[in-house]
C-alpha positions in Angstrom: -15.9 -14.5 -20.6 -19.4 -15.4 -21.9 -21.5 -12.3 -22.5 -24.3 -13.7 -20.3 -22.0 -13.9 -17.3 -21.0 -10.3 -17.7 -24.6 -9.3 -17.8 -25.3 -11.4 -14.7 -22.5 -9.7 -12.8 -23.8 -6.3 -13.8 -27.1 -6.9 -12.1 -26.0 -9.0 -9.2 -26.6 -7.4 -5.8 -23.4 -7.2 -3.9 -21.4 -5.4 -1.2 -18.1 -3.5 -1.8 -15.6 -3.8 1.1 -12.4 -2.5 -0.3 -12.7 0.9 -2.1 -11.2 4.2 -1.3 -13.1 7.5 -1.2 -10.8 9.8 -3.2 -9.6 6.9 -5.3 -13.2 6.4 -6.5 -13.5 9.9 -8.0 -14.6 9.6 -11.6 -12.4 11.0 -14.3 -15.0 13.7 -14.9 -15.0 14.6 -11.1 -11.2 14.7 -11.0 -11.0 16.8 -14.2 -13.5 19.3 -12.8 -11.6 19.7 -9.6 -8.3 20.0 -11.4 -9.8 22.8 -13.6 -11.0 24.5 -10.5 -7.5 24.5 -9.0 -5.6 25.0 -12.3 -2.2 26.4 -11.6 -1.8 24.7 -8.3 -1.9 21.0 -9.3 -0.2 18.6 -11.7 -3.4 16.7 -12.3 -4.8 17.1 -15.9 -8.0 19.0 -16.3 -9.0 16.8 -19.2 -10.6 13.4 -18.5 -9.0 12.0 -21.7 -5.5 12.7 -20.3 -6.1 11.0 -17.0 -5.6 7.4 -18.3 -1.9 8.3 -18.9 -1.7 10.2 -15.6 -3.0 7.1 -13.9 -0.3 4.8 -15.3 1.9 3.9 -12.4 5.5 2.8 -12.5 5.4 1.3 -9.0 3.5 1.5 -5.7 5.4 4.6 -4.6 4.4 6.4 -7.8 0.8 5.3 -7.2 0.9 6.9 -3.7 2.4 10.1 -5.2 -0.4 10.4 -7.9 -3.1 9.4 -5.3 -2.0 12.3 -3.0 -2.1 14.7 -5.9 -5.8 13.9 -6.4 -6.4 14.1 -2.6 -5.0 17.7 -2.8 -7.9 18.6 -5.2 -10.5 17.9 -2.5 -10.2 21.2 -0.6 -13.5 22.0 1.1 -16.5 20.1 2.6 -18.6 20.7 -0.5 -16.0 18.9 -2.6 -16.1 16.0 0.0 -19.9 15.8 -0.1 -20.2 16.0 -3.9 -17.4 13.4 -4.4 -18.9 11.0 -1.9 -22.4 11.3 -3.3 -21.2 10.7 -6.9 -19.4 7.6 -5.6 -22.6 6.2 -4.1 -24.6 6.8 -7.2 -21.9 5.1 -9.3 -21.9 2.1 -6.9 -25.7 1.8 -7.1 -25.5 1.6 -10.9 -23.3 -1.5 -10.5 -25.6 -3.3 -8.1 -23.8 -2.4 -5.0 -26.3 -2.4 -2.1 -23.9 -1.8 0.7 -20.3 -0.4 0.8 -17.7 0.1 3.5 -15.9 3.1 2.0 -12.3 3.7 3.1 -12.1 7.4 4.1 -8.8 9.1 5.1 -9.8 12.2 7.1 -6.2 13.1 8.0 -5.4 13.8 4.4 -7.9 16.6 4.6 -7.7 17.8 8.2 -3.9 18.1 7.9 -4.5 20.4 5.0 -6.7 22.6 7.2 -10.2 21.2 6.7 -12.3 21.2 9.9 -12.9 17.7 11.2 -16.5 18.3 12.1 -17.2 19.8 8.7 -15.6 16.9 7.0 -17.7 14.4 8.9 -20.9 16.4 8.3 -20.1 16.3 4.6 -19.7 12.5 4.3 -22.8 12.0 6.5 -24.8 14.4 4.3 -23.7 12.4 1.2 -24.5 9.1 3.0 -28.0 10.1 3.7 -28.6 11.5 0.2 -27.3 8.3 -1.4 -29.6 6.2 0.7 -32.5 8.4 -0.1 -31.9 8.7 -3.9 -30.5 5.3 -5.0 -30.9 3.0 -2.0 -27.2 2.1 -1.5 -26.1 2.1 2.1 -22.6 3.6 2.8 -20.6 3.1 5.9 -17.1 4.3 6.7 -13.7 2.9 7.5 -11.4 5.7 8.7 -7.9 4.7 7.8 -4.5 6.0 8.8 -2.3 7.1 5.8 0.7 5.0 6.8 3.2 7.3 4.9 2.3 10.1 7.3 3.4 8.1 10.4 2.2 8.3 14.0 0.9 11.9 13.8 -1.5 10.7 11.2 -2.5 7.8 13.5 -3.2 10.2 16.4 -5.1 12.5 14.1 -7.2 9.8 12.5 -8.1 8.3 15.9 -9.0 11.8 17.2 -11.5 12.4 14.4 -12.9 8.9 14.7 -13.5 9.1 18.4 -14.3 12.8 18.9 -16.6 13.1 15.9 -17.9 9.5 15.7 -20.1 9.9 12.6 -23.1 7.6 12.6 -21.8 5.7 9.5 -18.4 4.9 11.0 -17.9 1.1 11.5 -14.2 0.4 11.2 -10.6 1.6 11.6 -7.9 0.9 9.1 -4.4 1.5 7.9 -3.4 2.2 4.2 -0.6 3.6 2.2 2.8 2.0 1.8 3.8 -1.0 3.7 7.6 -0.9 3.0 9.2 1.1 5.8 5.8 1.4 7.7 5.8 -1.5 10.2 2.4 -2.4 11.5 3.2 -2.9 15.3 3.8 0.8 15.9 0.1 1.5 15.3 -1.1 -1.0 18.0 -2.0 1.6 20.6 -4.3 3.4 18.1 -6.0 0.3 17.0 -6.4 -0.8 20.6 -8.2 2.5 21.4 -10.4 2.3 18.3 -11.4 -1.3 19.1 -12.1 -0.4 22.7 -14.7 2.0 21.3 -16.3 -0.7 19.2 -14.7 0.0 15.8 -13.6 -3.0 13.7 -10.0 -3.5 12.7 -9.4 -3.7 8.9 -5.7 -2.8 8.2 -4.1 -3.2 4.8 -1.3 -5.8 4.9 0.6 -8.2 2.6 0.0 -6.2 -0.5 3.5 -5.2 -1.4 5.4 -7.0 1.4 5.5 -10.6 2.6 3.4 -12.7 5.0 5.0 -11.2 8.1 3.1 -8.0 7.6 -0.1 -9.9 7.8 1.0 -11.8 10.9 1.8 -8.4 12.4 -1.6 -7.0 11.5 -3.2 -10.0 13.2 -1.0 -10.0 16.3 -0.6 -6.3 17.0 -3.7 -4.7 15.4 -6.3 -7.3 16.0 -7.2 -7.4 12.4 -10.7 -8.9 11.7 -10.3 -8.5 8.0 -7.2 -7.8 5.9 -7.0 -5.3 3.1 -5.4 -7.1 0.2 -3.5 -9.8 2.1 -2.4 -11.5 -1.1 1.0 -12.4 0.4 -0.7 -15.0 2.6 -0.6 -17.2 -0.5 3.2 -17.6 0.2 2.6 -19.0 3.7 0.5 -22.2 4.1 0.5 -21.8 7.9 -0.9 -18.2 7.6 -3.6 -19.3 5.2 -4.6 -22.1 7.7 -4.7 -19.5 10.5 -6.9 -17.2 8.4 -9.3 -20.1 7.7 -9.3 -21.3 11.4 -10.0 -17.8 12.8 -12.4 -16.6 10.1 -10.3 -13.7 9.0 -11.2 -12.7 5.4 -9.2 -10.9 2.8 -10.3 -8.0 0.6 -8.7 -8.9 -2.8 -8.4 -6.4 -5.7 -6.8 -8.1 -8.6 -6.5 -5.3 -11.2 -5.1 -2.9 -8.5 -2.4 -5.4 -7.6 -1.2 -5.5 -11.2 -1.4 -1.7 -11.8 0.6 -1.0 -8.7 3.2 -3.6 -9.5 2.3 -5.7 -6.4 1.7 -8.6 -8.9 3.4 -9.0 -12.2 0.3 -10.0 -14.2 -3.2 -11.2 -13.7 -2.1 -14.7 -14.8 0.3 -14.7 -11.8 -2.3 -13.4 -9.3 -2.5 -15.6 -6.2 -6.3 -15.5 -5.9 -6.7 -19.2 -7.0 -4.1 -20.3 -4.4 -6.0 -18.4 -1.6 -9.4 -19.8 -2.7 -8.0 -23.4 -3.0 -6.8 -23.1 0.6 -10.3 -22.1 1.8 -9.5 -18.5 2.7 -12.7 -16.5 2.7 -12.5 -13.3 0.7 -14.4 -10.5 -1.0 -13.6 -8.9 -4.3 -12.9 -5.2 -4.3 -12.0 -2.4 -6.7 -9.7 -0.4 -4.5 -9.3 2.9 -6.6 -11.3 1.9 -9.7 -11.0 4.9 -12.0 -7.3 5.1 -11.3 -7.0 1.5 -12.4 -9.5 1.7 -15.3 -11.7 -0.8 -13.7 -15.0 -1.2 -11.8 -16.3 -3.6 -9.2 -18.2 -5.5 -11.9 -15.0 -5.7 -14.0 -13.2 -7.2 -10.9 -15.9 -9.9 -10.6 -15.3 -10.8 -14.2 -11.6 -10.9 -13.7 -12.1 -13.1 -10.6 -14.4 -15.4 -12.6 -11.7 -15.7 -15.3 -9.0 -16.5 -12.7 -11.1 -19.0 -10.9 -13.1 -20.5 -13.7 -16.5 -19.5 -12.2 -20.0 -19.7 -13.7 -23.0 -17.7 -12.5 -23.2 -19.9 -9.3 -19.6 -19.2 -8.5 -19.8 -15.4 -8.9 -23.0 -15.5 -6.8 -21.0 -17.2 -4.1 -18.5 -14.3 -4.3 -21.3 -11.8 -3.8 -22.5 -13.8 -0.8 -19.0 -13.7 0.7 -18.9 -10.0 0.3 -22.0 -9.8 2.6 -20.8 -12.5 5.0 -17.5 -10.8 5.6 -19.0 -7.3 5.9 -19.9 -5.5 9.1 -23.6 -5.3 8.2 -26.0 -6.0 11.1 -27.3 -9.5 11.0 -30.8 -8.7 9.9 -29.5 -6.4 7.1 -27.1 -9.1 6.0 -29.8 -11.7 5.9 -32.0 -9.4 3.7 -29.2 -8.8 1.2 -28.3 -12.5 1.1 -32.0 -13.2 0.3 -31.9 -10.6 -2.5 -28.9 -12.3 -3.9 -30.6 -15.7 -3.8 -33.7 -14.2 -5.5 -31.5 -12.7 -8.2 -29.9 -16.1 -8.9 -33.3 -17.9 -9.0 -34.8 -15.3 -11.4 -31.7 -15.5 -13.7 -31.8 -19.3 -13.7 -35.5 -19.4 -14.5 -35.2 -16.9 -17.4 
């Protein structure tokens, strides 16, 4: 990867559409929380030890480790501090807008008050906008491993609290043993209240999970969705209906969803015309950043600065930004490209 392209990516304005709140906690934040709760957690309180801790044998192991980090976030102040730090880190990477996946049930089921949780993320959202200019919005997602009680709990927080930053309703966690159709009533209720549908699907299972997300959950965007590359009819459907994927290459390798970056289906999806954005998923857990993921995508696709600029434009086009805000961010991306080309 030419050094200049890495520099270009680092300063390129962009949107981040697939990134999880707790999974974005920096090693320093995780270690600080682990030290605070020493004796009641398996998470190391030393940032240097977290790389080994964040080495996953498979997706089930990833979920186990992820939930151990979730357990460190035990009060609204933890939530606010964590979310603020994420926003600042994003701003340093050129992220102007992010739809952060938040899983309130993981906290309310541990006793945190739903209103206090929402107040904490909103406080962080406003401070991030004020201090670094990055706009945060929320996707409240169901942790699939916790089943229908989690779906009911997530929907209740979404509709009863309805924080101003909430734009979407999602579904994460394992896919194996967690069929999508059972969540249809919850997605129907969320969509009826104006929330957008963005479930994970086709990450660790086949194309049928994506079809189910489209058919039963009204998916407008798909988290991961890489199994679509196995089904030409599905790729054609995604193109025809304008359903974009949120692709996170390094994550897919770290969780064992894909054997190696060389085997990643990103080029197949792009060749079929599927629109997609590049995401970082749980970046510190995978020893990556959004900028790193742009570089990975550029390597896989053979992109130059014009190509990665198009990736940034796609992240805006497939976001839920209001039209005027999207147009302003696209104009900023265009200006960045012109300035770089002229220099």
